[in-house]
Each structure stands twice: as C-alpha cells, then as structure tokens.
N, C-alpha and C positions, 0 to 999 in steps of 0.2 A: 737463556737457554739452560735447560735441568743437566742436575749432574746426579747418575744415581748410581752407587759402590753396588759392588756383590751383593750386600748385606743388607741393604736396599733389595733390589733384587729377588731377593732370597724370601722376604718378607710378602711381597707383592703377586707370588706366581707359586703359589702351593702346587702342589704337584695334581688331586683331583681337577682345579682346575684348567691346569696347563693340558693334561688328558684330552681333555672337551674340546679345547682352541685349536688343539694341534689336527683333532680331528675335519675338523670344519675345514681350517687352511688346508690340510689333505687336498681336501672336496672340493676347493675354489680352485687351487691347482690341477685338479685333472679335469675339471668342467673348461678351462679354457680363462677363468676369471680374474690370477694373474699374470703379470708381468714380469717376468723372472728366465734372465740369461745365463748360459752354462758358467759356470764362474770361473774367473781367471785365477792360475795355480803359478807363483814361482816357484823355483825350487832355487833354496840358499844353501848355497856353498857345497861340500861333497859329503856332508853327513846325510845325506837325503829330507834335509829339512823343507819345510815348505811353508809361505806365505799367499793365503789365499784373499781374494774379493768378491764378496757374494752381497750383490743386490737385487730388493724385490720391490713391487706396488702393486698393493693391493686395492684397485676403485673405490669398491664396496665400504672399505673404513677407514680410507684414505690414507693407510700406513706404507710410506716409504720410505726407506732407510736401505742400510747397507753394513753388513760385520765385514771386521777388515780380523782375520783368525791366524794363526801359525800353530805350526807343528813343529816343535826341536823335542827330537827324541832326549837330544845331550844335556836336555832339563832334570831329569830323574835326578843325576848324578851331581845335580849342584842343590836339592832339593825342590826344585821351583816343578810346577803345572807343565806337563810336553804339551796339551792345550792351552791356549790365551789367544781371548777376543776381546773385543771392542766393536759396541754396537752406536751406528749413525744417527740416528732419526730427523727424518726433514719434513718442513710443512712442505704438504704437494700445490698448496696454492703462490708461494714466494718462492720454494727451494730452501728457505734459511734453516737452519738447524733448530731444533726442534730441544734434542736432547740427544745426549752421552753417555753409555751406561758402559759396567763392564760387563763383556757377553760369555763369559768364563762360564758362569751357572749357568746359563742360559742356554750355550752349548750341551752342559751336562744332562741339564733336566730336561730340555726338549728332545734330545735323542732318545732319552729313556721315554719320556710320552708318547713318541710316534711309535716307539716300540711298543708301548703296552694299546695300543689303538691295534698293532696287529694281531698282537695276543687277541683284544676282545671281537676281534673280526674274522679271525682264522682258527684260534686252537680250540680244540674241545673243550663242549661247556663242562668237563670234569674235570680237566686237567690242571696237577696239584703238586707235580714233581716237577722242581724245577734246578737245571744243572747250569752253573755260570762260568764259561771258563774264560779268567782276568780276575783281578782283587783292586783293580783300580777305580778311578773315580765311575765310573761307566757303570759298573758290577756294584757299588751301592746303591744308584740311581735306580735302575732297569728292579733291582730288589724291591725298592719303595713303591718303583710305577706299576709294576704288575702284579706286587699283591695285591692293589688294589681293585685290579681288575677279575684277577682266580684267585679262592680259598686256597693257597698253600699249604700244605703238611711237611716239605720234604724239602730242603735246601742244598744241593752239594755244589762245593766250589772248587778247582781248581786252579792255581798258576804255579811257572816253574819253580818259583820262593816258598820254602816252608813256611819259613815265618810270617810271609806278606797273606799266604793263604789261611794262614792260623789265625790271625790277627783279623782279618775279613771277617773269618766264621762266627769270632768272639765278639764284635760287637755288632754284626749280626744278628744274635739269638737275642738282644734287645730290642730290634728295631721289628720282629717279626717273630707269631704264632708259631711259626713253622720249627721242625726239628733241624738243624743248621751244622753241616760236617764239612770238616776241609778233607779231600778225600788225596791219595796217591798220585793219581795217573787222570786223565782224560779221557779216560775210555771208562773209569769204572763211575766220573761223574756224569756222565750222558748217559750209558746204560739203563734201557728203560725210561729213561724220563721224559714227560709230556712236552715238557718245555725248556729249550736252549737257548745262552744267550752266549754266543761269542762276540767277547770285548778284550782281541789283544792286540799287541804292539808286533803281533808273529807278520813275520813276508810269507811264511810258509803255514799251507794247511792242519790245523790241531785236531780238526775233526776228520773222521772216515765215515762213510756210507754203513758198511756192515757196524759198527757201533749204535747206529740211530735208530730206533726201533719204529715200526709203523704206529703213524698214528702222531708223530711227534710234531711240531711248531719250533719252528728256530728263528731268532733273531739277528742276522749278520750286520755287525756294526763298526766292529774294529779294522777290516781291514778298506781303506777307502781313496788307494792309489792303482792305475793300471798293473802294475807290477807284485800286488801286494793280493793276498785270499787266506783266508782261513777254513775254506771249505777243499775238501777234493772234488777232481771233477764229475764221479762215476756219484756223488752225492746232490749234488748242483743239478745235475741230471736227472736222478730221480724225483727231485722235489718238483711240486707247482711251485712255482716259483715269482716271488711279486717285489715288486720294486717302489722306492718314491718316486723316482722321474724315470722315467726310460731313457730318454736322452741323458739322461748323466749315466745311471750306469752304464749306456754302452758304449760310454766313454774314458770311466775308470773304476768301473767296478770292475777288477781283478779275477774275483769268483766267476764273474761272467765273460770277460773279457778273456782272459784263458783259456776259457773250455770251447770257445768260439774258435780262436785262433788256432786251435788243434782241431779243430773239426767235432765235436762232441754232440754240437747241437747250433742254432742259430737264435738270431734275435728272436724268433716268435716262439724262442721256448721260456721267454716272457710272457704269465698270464695277466700281469695288466697291472696298472700303479695302484698302491695302496689306496688313492684318494677316489680312485672309480669305483674300489668298492664300496669306498664310507659314501659314495654317492649314489651307490646302488644301479651301478652300471654295468659292470660286472658282479659274477658268481665267483666265491670261494670259497673252500674248502667241500669238496663234491663228497667224499666217503668217508668215513670213519678213521680209516687206515692209512690216508692220505697225510705222506710229507708235507707241510706245506713249508716254505721259507718267505723270510723277508729280508730283502737285503737293501739295508738303508745305509745312503750315502749324507745325507744331511742337504738340508735344502735353504735356502738364502730364506724364500717362505715361511718358513719354520719360526726361525730368527727373525724375522720383522714383523711375523705375526703374534708373537710372544712381547717384543721389545715393547707392541703399541699397545699391548695390556698392561704391563709393566709404567708406561710412559702415564696412561688414562688413570690409573687406579694414582700412582705417586702424584697426581695435581689432585686424586680428590682429597687422599689422605692427606697431603701437606708432607710428602717425603721427599727425602731429595734434597740438593743443593740448588739454587740458581746462579747462574753464572752470567758476568756480563762483558762479550768480548767487543 
C-alpha cells in the first residue's frame, strides 16, 4: 500500500494537467461511464459540521476509491483548515487498498480545475476581468486555474475581513501578471466583471443580480448544502445554469433548491451538466450577453480520477511511502 502526503500529491498533480483530466472525468460521468452514488452526509454536532463519504468507480481506467471529507467551520479559529479529506484507492480486481493519500489538496485543486473547465467552455473568449468573492484556499486555487484558461488583465477580491483580502491581493500580485486589487465590498468587486468566483462560507447570498453585468460567467463553489446559498434567486433565474451533477444539485445545492421551493423555477431551469457540454451533447453560451452560471458541488469522480492519476505517477516516479499492513 502506498501512502502519499499532501506535498507528494501537490507535486504529482500540476494544475494544467488537472484541468484536462477533470474535463475528461466530467464527460465520462455525464455519458454514463462512471458508477457514483449521491454522497452520504452526516451532520456532526450542533455547529453545522459535516462528514461525507464519496465513492466512485471509473471502469475505463480502473480507478476505484472513496473520499472521506469533513467540513468543520470552527477549525478556522483553531488555525486548521475548515475542509479536511483523505482518499482511499482500491484495487478493482481484489478490493485491496492500493493507496491512502491526503485529500485536502486534491479537493482544493480539483474544485478550481473544474471551475476552469467551466470557464473554458462557457465564458466569453475575451473575458479578462475576474472578481473573487472570498479569500481562502479556493480563492487562491481558482486564481491559478482560471489564469491558465483566460488571459487575465484585472483581478478584484473582496472578503469580509480587511486583513485577509489585502493579504490575498498582496500574495496574488506575485502569482499573476494581472492588476490585483482588494476592494471594499462585493458589489464593487463584481461590477462589469467578465468572470466571477463565489468561494465563501456564507449561508446567505453575497451577490445580487443587479450587480452582475450581461455576458458574465459565474463559478459558484462555496455553498454545498441545501440551506446555503451565495446567489439571489433572481440571479440564478436570470442565468443559463449548468451543474456538475443534476442529481446532486437538486438534492444539495441551496442556490437551486431554495428557488425551486420558492416556485421561481423548476428543475428544467438547469440547462445541463458540465460533462454533457464537455462531451458535445449540449450547447453552452448562446449569445455574448448571456449570464452563464456553473454551480459546483464537487463529485467523487473528480476526486477518484485525480487520486488515480496521482497514484499512477507516484508509482512511476518512486514517490510516496510504502506501508505494510
């Protein structure tokens, strides 16, 4: 059995490769080539913490595994990541454990890589202004990933804590050639932006429809439970809406579930899965003025595909530590 640390995984999964592998994984999922149930989620305690189990099997590559993921908001006060994860990979012939690896970085990076796929397929070709709402790990990974698929000229960031958004901006200036500015409110950040990333821990909308310009593309990745949302109902109603998994979105995405309960629209408002678009089965943006939205929850197939790639490369390069159990 191979054990891979976060540092190992980071070396093995460069972002450009991960974007391409996530596009392939999404297409495989949406064309019925993946076995993946809806994730099992347990609420832990009274603090809205949760523990999720996310298995998947990709027969074509022989990738079989599961992610164990926890989201504990209180970890921030302890100086710990709020999202922690471990991925276990199994031999598809015997069921024996092949590898155990840190899943925190995979979760961070594959989420941004999938958003970059949505930008590649849905954003206008001339999109160059990026607004990021949030300044945590997803803000950092999304800046890296999106800068690989669109030539960014301007980046604006807002999050509630002045020190954090200023710190993010200072660090980001060393990572991209674009002008990076920390701004005083979300409305200023998204005004006339071509690309908008919503990566917050907010349980209430952080962006309103009237703030968003025609032609924008939104990657909404922060709200992952049915009672959480980052967008107002009228914004979701206005947009051409894509999801990673229709089944998952209708069960877990508050940005979609809440408007449906309000009667604003029904499940037919979902234009399709991003994998259907990647596979060429549906169309994306119909005109330059469309507001397109990708609502991301994250899927087991993304984690398992990334972990399988890391495992194969580790075996080739002699990375990781062999463990006898």
